[in-house]
C-alpha positions in Angstrom: -5.7 17.2 6.7 -3.5 17.4 10.1 0.4 18.1 10.6 2.2 16.0 12.8 5.0 17.8 14.7 5.4 17.2 18.3 4.1 13.4 18.1 6.9 12.7 16.1 9.0 12.4 19.3 6.6 9.7 20.7 6.7 7.9 18.2 10.4 7.9 17.8 10.5 6.4 21.2 7.8 4.2 20.6 9.8 2.3 17.3 13.1 2.4 19.8 10.9 -0.1 22.4 8.7 -2.2 19.9 12.7 -2.8 17.8 14.0 -3.7 20.9 11.2 -6.1 21.9 11.3 -8.3 18.8 8.1 -7.9 17.4 8.8 -11.0 14.7 9.0 -13.1 17.9 5.3 -14.1 17.6 5.3 -14.7 14.0 5.9 -17.6 11.8 6.9 -16.6 8.1 6.9 -18.2 4.7 8.5 -17.2 2.0 8.6 -16.9 -2.1 4.8 -18.3 -2.3 3.7 -17.6 -5.9 0.4 -16.0 -6.4 0.2 -16.4 -10.1 0.5 -19.9 -12.0 3.7 -20.6 -13.6 3.9 -19.9 -17.4 6.9 -21.0 -19.3 6.4 -17.3 -21.2 7.1 -15.5 -18.6 10.2 -15.8 -16.6 10.3 -12.0 -14.7 6.5 -12.7 -14.0 7.3 -16.6 -11.9 10.0 -14.5 -10.5 8.7 -11.8 -9.3 5.1 -12.6 -8.5 5.3 -13.8 -5.2 4.4 -13.1 -1.7 5.8 -13.4 1.8 3.4 -14.1 4.7 4.1 -13.6 8.1 1.6 -14.6 10.6 0.7 -14.6 14.3 1.5 -17.7 15.9 -1.9 -17.6 17.8 -4.2 -19.4 15.5 -7.1 -19.3 18.0 -8.6 -16.6 15.8 -8.7 -14.8 12.2 -6.6 -12.0 12.4 -6.8 -8.2 10.1 -4.6 -9.1 6.9 -2.4 -6.1 5.9 -1.0 -6.5 2.0 2.0 -4.3 1.6 3.4 -2.8 -1.5 6.9 -1.6 -1.8 8.4 1.5 -3.3 11.0 2.0 -5.7 9.9 3.9 -8.5 8.1 1.1 -10.3 11.9 -0.2 -11.3 13.5 -0.9 -8.3 12.7 -2.5 -4.7 11.8 -6.2 -3.5 8.9 -7.4 -1.6 9.4 -7.1 2.0 7.8 -7.6 5.3 8.4 -4.0 7.6 9.3 -5.0 10.5 7.0 -2.2 12.0 4.2 -4.0 10.8 4.6 -6.6 13.1 3.7 -4.8 15.7 0.0 -4.6 14.4 -0.9 -8.5 15.5 -2.2 -8.7 11.7 -1.6 -11.0 9.3 1.2 -9.3 7.0 1.8 -10.5 3.7 4.8 -8.7 1.3 3.9 -8.7 -2.4 6.7 -8.5 -5.2 5.5 -7.3 -8.4 7.1 -7.4 -11.6 9.2 -4.0 -12.5 9.9 -1.9 -15.3 11.1 -1.9 -18.3 10.3 -5.8 -18.0 6.8 -5.5 -17.6 4.5 -2.0 -18.4 2.7 0.1 -15.7 -0.5 -0.9 -16.4 1.1 -5.3 -16.2 2.8 -4.3 -13.0 -1.1 -2.9 -11.8 -2.5 -6.0 -12.7 0.4 -8.1 -10.7 -1.0 -5.8 -8.2 -4.7 -6.9 -8.5 -3.4 -10.6 -8.8 -2.0 -10.7 -5.3 -4.9 -8.7 -3.9 -7.0 -11.1 -5.4 -4.7 -14.5 -4.1 -4.8 -12.8 -0.9 -8.7 -12.6 -1.0 -9.0 -16.4 -1.7 -6.4 -17.7 0.3 -6.3 -15.6 3.5 -7.9 -18.0 5.9 -5.8 -20.5 5.3 -2.8 -18.4 7.2 -4.8 -17.2 9.5 -6.2 -14.2 7.9 -10.0 -12.7 7.7 -10.5 -11.8 4.3 -13.4 -9.4 5.3 -10.9 -7.2 6.9 -8.1 -6.9 4.2 -6.1 -3.8 4.5 -4.1 -2.5 1.3 -0.9 -0.4 2.4 2.3 0.3 0.8 4.6 3.4 0.1 5.7 5.7 -3.1 4.9 3.3 -6.0 3.2 0.4 -3.9 1.0 3.5 -2.3 0.4 4.1 -6.4 -0.5 0.4 -6.6 -3.0 -0.1 -3.9 -4.5 3.1 -5.2 -5.3 1.8 -8.6 -6.4 -1.4 -7.2 -8.5 -0.2 -4.9 -10.4 2.5 -6.9 -10.2 1.3 -11.0 -13.1 -1.6 -9.9 -11.8 -3.2 -13.6 -8.5 -4.5 -11.8 -10.1 -7.1 -9.2 -12.4 -7.2 -11.7 -10.7 -9.4 -13.9 -9.9 -11.9 -11.0 -13.6 -11.9 -9.7 -13.3 -9.6 -7.1 -14.2 -5.9 -5.8 -12.4 -3.5 -3.9 -15.4 -2.1 -2.5 -14.9 -5.2 0.1 -11.8 -4.2 1.3 -11.7 -2.7 5.0 -8.9 0.1 4.3 -6.4 1.5 1.6 -3.2 2.7 3.4 -1.0 4.8 0.8 2.0 6.5 2.8 3.2 8.7 0.3 1.9 7.5 -3.2 1.6 9.2 -6.6 -2.1 9.9 -7.3 -2.0 11.3 -10.6 0.0 8.9 -13.3 2.7 7.5 -12.1 6.1 9.4 -13.4 7.7 6.1 -14.5 4.3 5.9 -17.1 4.7 9.6 -18.0 8.6 8.7 -18.6 7.5 5.8 -21.2 5.6 8.5 -22.9 8.3 10.8 -23.5 7.0 13.4 -20.5 9.4 15.0 -17.8 8.9 14.1 -14.1 7.3 17.7 -13.6 4.6 17.2 -16.4 2.0 16.2 -14.7 -0.6 14.5 -16.5 -3.8 12.6 -15.4 -5.3 9.6 -17.2 -6.7 6.1 -17.0 -3.6 4.9 -15.0 -4.2 7.6 -12.6 -5.9 6.9 -9.1 -7.4 10.8 -9.9 -9.3 9.6 -12.8 -11.0 7.1 -10.8 -11.9 8.9 -7.8 -15.8 8.2 -6.2 -17.7 8.3 -3.1 -18.0 4.5 -2.8 -14.6 3.9 -2.6 -13.3 2.2 0.5 -11.9 4.0 3.7 -8.4 5.5 3.2 -5.6 7.1 4.9 -3.4 9.6 3.6 -0.1 10.2 4.6 2.9 12.1 3.5 6.0 13.4 4.3 6.5 17.6 4.8 5.3 19.4 1.7 8.7 21.0 1.6 10.6 18.2 1.4 8.8 15.4 -0.8 9.3 14.5 -4.2 7.9 16.7 -6.5 5.0 17.7 -4.6 3.4 14.9 -3.3 1.8 16.4 -0.9 -0.2 19.0 -2.7 -0.7 15.9 -4.7 -2.3 14.1 -2.4 -4.1 16.8 -1.1 -5.8 17.8 -4.1 -6.7 14.0 -4.6 -8.7 13.9 -1.4 -10.2 17.2 -1.6 -11.7 15.5 -5.0 -13.0 12.6 -2.9 -14.3 14.9 -0.6 -16.2 16.8 -3.0 -17.4 13.4 -4.6 -18.8 12.6 -1.3 -16.2 9.8 0.6 -16.1 11.0 4.1 -13.4 8.7 5.6 -10.3 10.2 4.0 -8.0 11.8 7.0 -4.6 13.2 5.2 -1.7 13.3 7.5 1.4 15.5 6.7 4.4 14.7 8.5 6.4 17.8 9.6 10.0 17.5 8.9 10.2 14.1 7.1 11.2 13.8 3.4 10.1 11.2 1.0 11.8 7.9 2.3 12.1 9.7 6.3 8.5 9.5 6.5 8.1 5.9 6.0 9.0 4.5 9.4 6.2 7.3 10.9 3.9 6.8 8.5 3.6 2.4 9.0 3.4 3.6 12.8 0.5 5.4 11.4 -0.7 2.9 9.4 -0.5 0.4 12.6 -2.8 2.8 15.0 -5.1 3.5 11.9 -6.0 -0.3 12.1 -5.8 -0.5 15.6 -8.6 2.1 16.1 -11.2 0.4 12.8 -10.2 -2.9 14.7 -12.1 -1.8 17.7 -15.2 -3.6 18.9 
């Protein structure tokens, strides 16, 4: 585990410079592309199960792909393409998904799996390399990508395996059963539960490489740092070797997002070096 304190100053400076340089200038963006077949029985799915795609204007080569899932407690939020990710040079896919109470937590995870499978099938059409797909998300989005990246059954339903992913990068993602699922079962947000809807249930040595990032342990939501640290410990105990954890000192659950995105970019840049 690494605590980041003084480095945040440098991150803030780099973010300010990047914003001034208008990082989306080199991208072409297409919006509201459906990743599920339209169904007359599910208006919520037809509306929510779509992606926005930002692809680099440079189409002379295939680029790494970041599939980004927004946060919002599985009850709020909307698909997005964070501007900081447009500094990465990757194809960015902002995925939407159904929200509770219109869908169960298991159905929401299935939406995430369907979106990832769609990207695996269509990445080349948008300048992306299907062999270099990274999943990333904040909070509830981090929970979703860990479920898709760890529980092989989720992508198997769509003819894929998570073992081909280049990386899974949750920013302050839940690793125990999501509190929306616990709420539906009548449990308090501070009552922990680990069942088949918990990433912790699927810890394994042969999972894709992972980068874990949280806010300050004293400012995070519901003990999120300790939850993630325990997940990492169990992954290491299983024999997984590529799972660093960064704690962003001084940043709460929401405030950690922007510096977390910069760490995400740096992580992918390092992994993509020839």
